[in-house]
C-alpha positions, 0 to 999 in steps of 0.5 A: 476509473483509469489506472496509471502505472508510474514511478514513485517520484510521480508528482500525482503519487507524491501528492496523494501520499501527502493526503495519506500522511495527513490522515495517518497523523489524524488517526495516530497523532504524534505516534505517527512520527516513528513511521515517517522514515519508513514511508519515504519511497524511492525506487518503487513502482506506483499505480494511480487511480484516476477519475477523469483528470482527478487523482482518486487513489494510489499504492506502490510496490518495492523490493523487500528481499529476494522474491518478496515485494512490499506493498506501500502507500495504499490510499484512496481519497475519502470521497472515492471510498466504497467503490472498490478502488482500493481492491482494484489497486491492490490487485493491480499491484499484486499483478505488477509484482508478479510481472516483476518476478516476485512470488510473495507480497508483504505489507504493514498497516496500522491497528487504527485502520480497520478498513485496510485490515478488512481489505487485506484479509478479504484479499487473501493476506494472512497475519504475520509477525511484525517484520523489519522496522515494524518488529517492535511497533505496537500499532503495526499489523503485518500481512503476507500473501503468496502471489499466484502465477498463471503459468 
């Protein structure tokens, strides 16, 4: 697997997030509409997992507030799941966030995504109260992690 850094307007990243949006719509139905506005990403750093010339997964980070980055749009195509790609994407996103000077990462996922929740818990993320636009969204599950520096 090759991991490619890019901007969130990269067409491969955009295409992968379309697959993510379709999967979320299947899981959450019409309720997913309330999240659509928060999933439009601009001014973000993305990473794409490539299997030769085929896109396998993605994720991105964007500035949230001060020294906090928000991880967004984590997705791995179904045929690539179970290979550790999401874990590697998350690690690379955290490393990129640290390179950019962020000390903390936050993220939001949904209660109907137990595999994502397990990934974040196993990766050292702690449950936090829902933040920002997710405060009153009952399907949201939010996490935070203090990023470790090697200095």
